[in-house]
C-alpha positions as a Python dict, from the first residue, in 0.01 Angstrom:
ca = {
    (1, 'M'): (0, 0, 0),
    (2, 'R'): (239, 258, -121),
    (3, 'F'): (395, 360, 179),
    (4, 'E'): (453, 9, 258),
    (5, 'E'): (612, -54, -90),
    (6, 'N'): (826, 253, -36),
    (7, 'L'): (975, 120, 237),
    (8, 'G'): (1134, -196, 25),
    (9, 'F'): (1296, 47, -246),
    (10, 'K'): (1655, 53, -221),
    (11, 'N'): (1682, 350, -466),
    (12, 'L'): (1415, 562, -207),
    (13, 'F'): (1611, 697, 107),
    (14, 'Q'): (1344, 830, 403),
    (15, 'P'): (1563, 925, 684),
    (16, 'E'): (1369, 1010, 1013),
    (17, 'F'): (1346, 1336, 1166),
    (18, 'D'): (1604, 1329, 1419),
    (19, 'E'): (1848, 1193, 1181),
    (20, 'V'): (1855, 1571, 969),
    (21, 'F'): (1700, 1813, 1177),
    (22, 'R'): (1984, 2049, 1269),
    (23, 'R'): (2289, 1765, 1188),
    (24, 'D'): (2434, 1612, 866),
    (25, 'Y'): (2257, 1327, 727),
    (26, 'A'): (2464, 1008, 753),
    (27, 'G'): (2512, 985, 360),
    (28, 'K'): (2610, 1324, 311),
    (29, 'G'): (2888, 1373, 72),
    (30, 'K'): (2884, 1004, -33),
    (31, 'W'): (2602, 981, -276),
    (32, 'N'): (2846, 933, -585),
    (33, 'E'): (3051, 662, -382),
    (34, 'E'): (2762, 452, -174),
    (35, 'V'): (2445, 553, -389),
    (36, 'F'): (2514, 570, -768),
    (37, 'Q'): (2865, 397, -752),
    (38, 'N'): (3035, 611, -1007),
    (39, 'G'): (3192, 971, -1028),
    (40, 'Y'): (2907, 1122, -1249),
    (41, 'P'): (2749, 1511, -1176),
    (42, 'I'): (2461, 1466, -959),
    (43, 'V'): (2155, 1664, -1069),
    (44, 'L'): (1869, 1720, -822),
    (45, 'E'): (1511, 1780, -872),
    (46, 'L'): (1327, 1983, -593),
    (47, 'G'): (953, 1915, -503),
    (48, 'C'): (975, 1674, -755),
    (49, 'G'): (660, 1530, -692),
    (50, 'K'): (577, 1221, -902),
    (51, 'G'): (953, 1188, -1050),
    (52, 'E'): (838, 1274, -1395),
    (53, 'Y'): (1193, 1480, -1455),
    (54, 'T'): (1390, 1258, -1256),
    (55, 'V'): (1309, 952, -1437),
    (56, 'G'): (1295, 1126, -1790),
    (57, 'L'): (1633, 1316, -1764),
    (58, 'S'): (1809, 956, -1634),
    (59, 'R'): (1679, 769, -1920),
    (60, 'R'): (1839, 1033, -2137),
    (61, 'F'): (2156, 1091, -1986),
    (62, 'K'): (2352, 794, -1871),
    (63, 'D'): (2643, 1023, -1775),
    (64, 'K'): (2482, 1196, -1489),
    (65, 'N'): (2300, 1089, -1161),
    (66, 'F'): (1983, 1220, -1048),
    (67, 'L'): (1817, 1264, -734),
    (68, 'G'): (1453, 1371, -678),
    (69, 'V'): (1358, 1529, -339),
    (70, 'D'): (993, 1568, -212),
    (71, 'I'): (823, 1516, 142),
    (72, 'K'): (532, 1285, 19),
    (73, 'G'): (587, 972, 15),
    (74, 'A'): (277, 878, -177),
    (75, 'R'): (410, 1061, -494),
    (76, 'L'): (748, 931, -497),
    (77, 'W'): (628, 583, -494),
    (78, 'R'): (531, 637, -847),
    (79, 'G'): (925, 750, -950),
    (80, 'A'): (1095, 503, -718),
    (81, 'K'): (873, 211, -880),
    (82, 'T'): (911, 315, -1235),
    (83, 'I'): (1334, 328, -1186),
    (84, 'V'): (1324, -54, -1050),
    (85, 'E'): (1079, -177, -1300),
    (86, 'E'): (1322, -21, -1550),
    (87, 'G'): (1644, -98, -1375),
    (88, 'I'): (1753, 227, -1407),
    (89, 'A'): (2086, 284, -1196),
    (90, 'N'): (2127, 661, -1247),
    (91, 'A'): (1828, 785, -1042),
    (92, 'A'): (1725, 792, -675),
    (93, 'F'): (1489, 950, -454),
    (94, 'L'): (1529, 1124, -125),
    (95, 'R'): (1203, 1171, 131),
    (96, 'T'): (1259, 1494, 339),
    (97, 'R'): (1189, 1877, 362),
    (98, 'I'): (1363, 2110, 138),
    (99, 'E'): (1395, 2279, 449),
    (100, 'F'): (1665, 2016, 541),
    (101, 'I'): (1875, 1992, 197),
    (102, 'N'): (2177, 2144, 334),
    (103, 'S'): (2216, 1822, 581),
    (104, 'F'): (2246, 1604, 238),
    (105, 'F'): (2531, 1712, 35),
    (106, 'N'): (2864, 1870, 78),
    (107, 'P'): (3028, 2183, -92),
    (108, 'N'): (3042, 2110, -451),
    (109, 'E'): (2838, 1780, -437),
    (110, 'V'): (2547, 1867, -719),
    (111, 'S'): (2629, 2025, -1054),
    (112, 'E'): (2274, 2112, -1141),
    (113, 'I'): (1916, 2206, -997),
    (114, 'W'): (1532, 2152, -1131),
    (115, 'I'): (1250, 2323, -1002),
    (116, 'T'): (985, 2210, -1144),
    (117, 'F'): (610, 2319, -1101),
    (118, 'P'): (657, 2400, -749),
    (119, 'D'): (401, 2568, -529),
    (120, 'P'): (436, 2931, -581),
    (121, 'Q'): (344, 3041, -246),
    (122, 'L'): (144, 3334, -340),
    (123, 'K'): (67, 3487, 17),
    (124, 'A'): (289, 3759, 122),
    (125, 'T'): (372, 3570, 455),
    (126, 'R'): (497, 3296, 275),
    (127, 'I'): (762, 3467, 6),
    (128, 'K'): (1048, 3268, 186),
    (129, 'K'): (881, 2947, 175),
    (130, 'R'): (953, 2966, -259),
    (131, 'L'): (1172, 2739, -386),
    (132, 'T'): (1341, 3002, -518),
    (133, 'S'): (1350, 3269, -300),
    (134, 'S'): (1695, 3431, -162),
    (135, 'R'): (1636, 3223, 150),
    (136, 'F'): (1642, 2873, -68),
    (137, 'L'): (1908, 3019, -327),
    (138, 'N'): (2165, 3069, -60),
    (139, 'S'): (2129, 2741, 114),
    (140, 'Y'): (2190, 2565, -243),
    (141, 'R'): (2516, 2786, -274),
    (142, 'A'): (2632, 2569, 0),
    (143, 'F'): (2642, 2284, -219),
    (144, 'L'): (2607, 2363, -571),
    (145, 'K'): (2942, 2387, -781),
    (146, 'P'): (3091, 2649, -943),
    (147, 'G'): (2897, 2734, -1267),
    (148, 'G'): (2623, 2521, -1181),
    (149, 'V'): (2273, 2601, -1309),
    (150, 'V'): (1954, 2634, -1166),
    (151, 'H'): (1646, 2537, -1365),
    (152, 'L'): (1276, 2674, -1291),
    (153, 'K'): (972, 2530, -1501),
    (154, 'T'): (626, 2677, -1380),
    (155, 'D'): (313, 2791, -1517),
    (156, 'N'): (307, 3061, -1271),
    (157, 'L'): (384, 3383, -1424),
    (158, 'N'): (417, 3554, -1094),
    (159, 'L'): (677, 3326, -969),
    (160, 'H'): (861, 3320, -1296),
    (161, 'R'): (885, 3712, -1290),
    (162, 'Y'): (960, 3719, -911),
    (163, 'T'): (1273, 3471, -989),
    (164, 'K'): (1422, 3680, -1286),
    (165, 'A'): (1379, 3985, -1117),
    (166, 'L'): (1579, 3824, -796),
    (167, 'A'): (1832, 3710, -1048),
    (168, 'E'): (1890, 4065, -1221),
    (169, 'E'): (1903, 4242, -922),
    (170, 'N'): (2167, 4001, -756),
    (171, 'G'): (2353, 3996, -1100),
    (172, 'L'): (2313, 3635, -1113),
    (173, 'E'): (2381, 3542, -1481),
    (174, 'I'): (2043, 3411, -1684),
    (175, 'F'): (2071, 3195, -1992),
    (176, 'V'): (1735, 3149, -2054),
    (177, 'A'): (1410, 3322, -1939),
    (178, 'T'): (1083, 3289, -2171),
    (179, 'E'): (704, 3345, -2041),
    (180, 'D'): (597, 3110, -2339),
    (181, 'L'): (831, 2802, -2369),
    (182, 'Y'): (653, 2590, -2632),
    (183, 'G'): (597, 2890, -2825),
    (184, 'S'): (980, 3015, -2838),
    (185, 'V'): (1145, 2686, -2788),
    (186, 'K'): (1061, 2415, -3012),
    (187, 'D'): (1146, 2048, -3002),
    (188, 'D'): (1401, 2046, -2719),
    (189, 'P'): (1423, 1688, -2543),
    (190, 'I'): (1471, 1808, -2224),
    (191, 'L'): (1244, 2077, -2172),
    (192, 'G'): (998, 1849, -2340),
    (193, 'I'): (929, 1615, -2062),
    (194, 'R'): (617, 1680, -1896),
    (195, 'T'): (535, 1618, -1583),
    (196, 'F'): (142, 1533, -1487),
    (197, 'Y'): (77, 1880, -1371),
    (198, 'E'): (193, 2030, -1664),
    (199, 'S'): (11, 1816, -1931),
    (200, 'Q'): (-308, 1936, -1684),
    (201, 'F'): (-182, 2320, -1755),
    (202, 'L'): (-109, 2251, -2125),
    (203, 'E'): (-456, 2099, -2170),
    (204, 'K'): (-613, 2437, -2022),
    (205, 'G'): (-400, 2654, -2290),
    (206, 'M'): (-182, 2790, -2012),
    (207, 'C'): (158, 2890, -2106),
    (208, 'I'): (474, 2715, -1939),
    (209, 'T'): (736, 2961, -1814),
    (210, 'Y'): (1114, 2872, -1805),
    (211, 'L'): (1396, 3027, -1628),
    (212, 'Q'): (1753, 2892, -1677),
    (213, 'F'): (2025, 3091, -1429),
    (214, 'R'): (2341, 3035, -1220),
    (215, 'I'): (2356, 3137, -855),
    (216, 'D'): (2737, 3213, -827),
    (217, 'G'): (2858, 3502, -644),
    (218, 'P'): (3050, 3657, -364),
    (219, 'K'): (2754, 3842, -226),
    (220, 'P'): (2463, 3692, -8),
    (221, 'I'): (2144, 3698, -262),
    (222, 'E'): (1860, 3922, -134),
    (223, 'E'): (1524, 3957, -236),
    (224, 'P'): (1390, 4165, -528),
    (225, 'R'): (1331, 4526, -455),
    (226, 'Q'): (992, 4534, -658),
    (227, 'F'): (825, 4309, -408),
    (228, 'E'): (480, 4185, -255),
    (229, 'E'): (252, 4377, -502),
    (230, 'Q'): (429, 4300, -826),
    (231, 'F'): (503, 3927, -713),
    (232, 'L'): (190, 3798, -583),
}
């Protein structure tokens, strides 16, 4: 029923594999013009799940556009339905693999990226699948505006430390790095948005980590030298 209802949501885009595999999506470079119909900055939430951050941020910042990206349609249904029910015009969702993300955006089209509780990909053979790996950060550079910020919010301490080490070794500017978000930051209306999984982690007494950094730079981003043993 959810997949059927997804087909009727005008704020949920579900391109076929052939539309984006090794080719540009038809709407590439046209998100402001054709979807949001304004010139506000675009903010991505990658691996958005049910879209709690996409929806939460869109409620708080009417002068920005928010686009949640995930491959799981059953999860996206919840976020897409919420913005329809609430009449939120500055939010939308995209169902695709993050590996295809460069098919959707032109250079300088995105202003900010949120990565909230992604799969930490703990096996050594899956490091490159981490959404904060050098592979993905280099791909984000292709469409993120100069000075654009990446946010990582996760319960996985190894993923946090891995990403921080990667940023430090590549000379990327780090604005915030904490291994206990709610113990160090009080009453922040943005960081206080909680996903379904985050609420579960907090109930178990787990700490939430947060990292905010930029990925500008002239050289390709490389993996940290302190590698598998420390960050797995």
